[in-house]
C-alpha positions in Angstrom: 19.0 1.8 14.6 22.3 1.8 12.1 21.6 5.4 11.2 24.5 7.6 11.9 24.6 11.4 12.1 26.8 13.3 10.2 27.8 16.8 11.5 29.6 19.7 10.0 32.8 20.9 11.4 31.6 23.8 12.8 28.8 20.7 14.7 25.7 21.8 12.9 23.9 18.7 11.7 23.9 17.7 8.0 22.1 14.6 7.5 22.2 10.7 8.5 24.0 8.3 6.7 24.1 3.9 7.1 26.9 2.8 9.5 28.6 1.5 6.4 28.9 4.9 5.0 30.2 6.2 8.0 32.9 3.8 8.2 34.0 4.8 4.9 34.0 8.0 5.4 36.0 7.5 8.7 38.6 5.3 6.5 38.6 7.9 3.7 39.8 10.3 6.5 36.8 13.0 5.7 35.2 12.6 9.5 36.2 11.5 12.8 34.3 9.7 15.2 32.6 12.4 18.0 30.3 10.1 19.7 30.3 6.3 19.6 28.8 3.1 21.3 30.5 1.9 24.4 32.5 -1.2 24.3 31.7 -1.8 20.6 34.4 -1.6 17.6 34.6 -2.0 14.1 38.4 -2.5 13.0 40.5 0.0 14.8 37.4 2.5 15.3 34.4 2.8 18.2 30.9 2.0 16.5 29.9 5.5 15.8 26.6 7.1 16.7 27.7 10.8 15.0 30.5 11.6 12.8 32.1 15.0 12.6 33.7 16.0 9.3 37.0 17.2 9.4 36.8 20.2 6.8 33.8 22.6 7.0 31.3 22.0 4.3 29.6 25.3 3.2 25.6 25.0 3.6 24.6 28.6 2.6 22.0 27.0 0.5 19.9 25.3 3.1 19.4 28.5 4.8 17.6 29.4 1.8 14.7 26.9 1.3 13.9 23.6 3.0 14.5 20.2 1.5 13.0 18.9 -1.8 9.7 17.3 -1.9 10.0 13.3 -2.1 7.6 11.0 -1.2 9.7 9.5 1.5 10.3 13.0 2.8 6.6 13.7 3.3 6.1 10.0 5.2 9.2 11.1 7.1 7.6 14.8 8.2 4.0 13.3 8.9 5.8 10.6 11.0 4.1 7.9 8.8 1.1 8.3 10.1 -2.2 8.8 7.7 -3.2 12.6 7.9 -6.9 11.4 7.7 -7.4 8.4 10.2 -3.6 8.6 12.3 -2.9 5.1 11.4 0.1 3.6 9.6 0.6 5.3 6.5 2.2 3.6 3.5 1.4 6.0 0.6 0.9 9.9 -0.1 -2.1 11.8 -1.0 -2.4 15.1 -2.7 -4.7 17.1 -0.8 -5.5 18.8 -4.2 -5.7 15.9 -6.4 -3.3 16.2 -9.6 -5.8 15.6 -12.1 -7.4 18.8 -10.8 -4.2 20.7 -10.8 -2.4 20.0 -7.6 1.2 20.0 -7.5 4.0 17.5 -6.1 4.9 20.3 -3.0 5.2 20.0 0.8 1.6 21.8 1.1 -0.1 19.9 -1.3 0.9 16.3 -0.1 0.4 14.3 3.0 0.7 10.6 4.0 -2.2 8.2 3.9 -2.9 4.8 4.5 -4.2 2.9 1.4 -8.0 2.9 2.3 -8.2 6.6 3.7 -6.2 7.4 -0.3 -8.9 5.1 -1.8 -11.6 6.5 0.1 -10.9 10.2 -0.9 -10.2 9.0 -4.5 -10.1 12.1 -7.0 -11.8 14.7 -4.4 -10.8 17.4 -2.0 -11.2 16.3 1.8 -13.8 18.9 2.0 -15.8 16.9 -0.8 -14.7 13.7 1.0 -15.7 14.7 4.4 -12.5 14.0 5.7 -10.8 16.6 7.2 -7.2 16.7 7.5 -5.7 16.2 11.4 -2.5 18.1 10.2 -1.8 20.8 8.3 0.6 19.9 5.3 3.6 22.6 5.5 7.3 22.4 4.5 9.8 20.9 6.9 13.2 22.5 8.0 16.0 21.1 7.7 16.7 21.0 11.5 13.5 18.8 11.7 14.6 16.5 9.6 18.0 16.2 11.1 16.4 15.5 14.3 14.4 12.3 12.9 
């Protein structure tokens, strides 16, 4: 686990970055170490697990809507588990297929394994007799920060 949590100056979570990116933030002095691993150092800094920004970043836009849709976001939201069978998911599936007007949106996409995605094909879950184990919904910023 080399991800480092970035928190705002008011201690609100913002996002995660790689350890390399976090060290660059420390070098540029835009962040400081908030929490670190015990007895581990990189140069003069302890190895960070959480860095805090020195200046407050306005995040008003985060309260108006959730994260933008992405394939990686759908897999993360669903815990990389297939919404049909529960096995490890490697792709996404459109609940209402794109060929029938389905959109790339949080409420129309779920994580799926290759077998279930192939089996469902160009049908809805009801037509394919494949009920969803989870209902797709837009994630919140707080849910993504906790992952």
